N, C-alpha and C positions, 0 to 999 in steps of 0.2 A: 268158357271157364275148365278147369280139367276136372272132368269127374272122376272120384277117387271109388274102384269096386269094392260092393257091401264085404265081402269075404277078406278084402284089408281091414277095412273099419271094423271089423267085429272082433277082431283082435286088442286092439287100441284101447285104451284106458277100461281095462276087462276087470279090474277092481276098482273104479272108481268113478262109474259110467253117470253115477247119482249127481254128482257137479256140472253136468251139461244138460243144458234144456232137450226133454225129450229123449235122454239117453244117447241123443246123436251128434257125434262129432264133426267139428266143422273142415270143411272141405278143401284143403290146400294145393295149390299146384304145383306143381316140378318138385316131388316129396326128395326122390332119390337124390338130387342133388344136394337137398338140405342136412342130409345123415337126420333122420329125424327119429326121434325116440321118444316114448311116453312114460312118465313118472306121474303114480299117486301117490298124493301126499295126505293126513288125518284131515286136510278140511280145505285144499284145492289138487289142483293138476296142474302137469305142465307139460307141454310139447315142446320138446329141446332139441334144436339143432346142432351138430357136431361141428356145422360148417363154420356158424359164427359164435357159437360158443356160449350160447344166451339162451333161456327160453325165444320159442315163435309167438307163443299164449300162453298165458296161463287164466286158468280159469277156476271160477269162486260160486259158490250158492250160500248167500248171507241171506239172514233174517235179522229182526230186532232183539229176539235173545241170545243169540250169537254175539251181537254188539253189545249188547247188556254184560254176559259175560268178559268180552274182551277187556273193555272200560279198566276192571279190575284186574287185569293182568299184567304181571311183571316185566318190562320188555326186558328182551335179551339184547346180548352186542357181539355174539359170536357165529362169526360170518365161517364155513367149513365149507370145501371142494365136496362133487356129491360124488362120493364112491360108486355109485349104481352105476358111473356113465366112465367109458372106457377113459383112459388118462389122456388118449391125442383128442376128445372130443368134449373133454369138460374146462372149465375154467380154474385158473389154481390162486390161491389168495398173493400168490408174487405179481399176477398178472394187472392186477388192479395199483398197487405196490407204486407210488411217485406218479401214476398212472393222469394226473388233476381231476380226474373224475370220482364220483360217488358209484358203490355202489348199491344202483336203485331197485326196491324191491317191487315187481311188478304184482303178488298177492303180498299187499302191506301188512306186517307187522301189527299196526292199530285195529287190525282186523281178527285177529288170535284170540280163540278163547280161553285155550288151556297153555300150560308151558307146554305140553309137549307140540303141539301148533304154533308157537311162539318158536319151537328152537330150530320146527324144520324151516318156518320162513326164511333163516339165514342160509340156505342152500344157497352158494352160487347157482346152481340150474334156475334158483327166482329173480336171478340179478340180472341188470343190462349196466352197462357204462353211463353215468347220466352226468350232467352238467351239473354243477353242486349247489350252487342258489335255487335252480328249476327245482331240484330233488327237494329241498327244504321249504321252496317257498311256493311258487308256484304247483308243481303235482302237487303237495301236500297238499293243497286247495283243493284240487280235485276228488283227490281223497277222501277230506272228510266232506265235502257236495255228495258222493256217492253216498258216505254213509249215512250219513243225513236225510237222505231221500228212501235208501233202505229203513230207516226207525220208522217212516212215515205209513210205509210198506203195507199193504194187508198180510204178503204172506212172505215166501222166497223172492229172492231176487238173484236173478244169473250176473255174473262182472266179468268180462272177459279183458286181459290188460297185455300188451306186448308191444314190440319197436317197431318199427321202419325202417328200415337200410335203402340207402343210396346206392347205384351200381357205377362205379364198384365201391364196397363201403369203405367209411374210414374205420380204422382199427385203432386197438393197444398194444402194449408189447409185443411190438416186431407184426403185426397182422392178427397175434393171437386171438384176438376177442374184438369182434365186431363192434362199432358204436353205433347207436340209431342217430338216425336225421329226427326223427320224429316219434313220439309213444302216442297212443289212443289207448281209451277205456273204456268200452261198450257195456252198458247197461240194459239190462232187459227182463222187465216184470211180464210173468205170465199171466199174472193176477186182471193187466189191463190190456195188454196186447203191445203195452208202447216199449221203443226201444231206441237207444241216442247214444253215440257217441263225445266222449271227449278226443281233443286232435289238438297236440303240441308239441313244437319245436324241440328237440332237446339240445338247450341253450339256457344259458344265463338271463339272456334278457326275456325270453321268451312269457309271455302272460296269458291265464287262459280265457279264449274266448268263446264265443256262442256253440254249443255245443253243434255236430255235424248228425246229420242221417244214417241209417244203418244201411241206405244202399251206396249214399256217397263213400262211408267206411270199405265198404266191399269194392267200390271202386278203385281206391285207394292204393289200400294190402293187395289185392288178390286172392282175399280169403274170404269163403263162404262160410260164418260163424254161425247161424244160425240155421234152425230147419226151414223148408220148404215151409 
């Protein structure tokens, strides 16, 4: 697997390293071809690809206090294009219009503890084109299962979510925004040392299956998400 020089990683996510296990950034092969840009938000971090115009992965650091606060937070519905990204590299609202796909959150709105965090979660940099029934049922059940675990955990739990694309990728809006074939949600609990990943096809008929191992996720995605 391709390694990334330490000097390059040191510049990434300088303002939000606290969201990453041990402050270490995932190792992504073929970075130059993906046009990667790091984005820090109040409660999550996005590694965005200008090629796919979607996140490559989104990282959260959750605990029961955050989720208690999130339960009483009013949901926003105002999606917006991410102005910090160059126009040529970002998704726009019109890209999803009449596409047949939902704008699927990677960092879920249900995890957001404040109004500001909620509003930020509706950035299109946090979205992928997602099959609508998948998004609202199967994927939602994965998000709820993850929150249920965090509520039982003894401390912070790191959650990394993202898409996996075929080659060549499917796309919406004349090829502007890539459509993932699969979605994953990696859960890592440093208190126990346990990690596992939910893996699901981006299709309305897909159903959640048994979680896969971290090693299997690395093999399927090509990304080394956690510190050695």
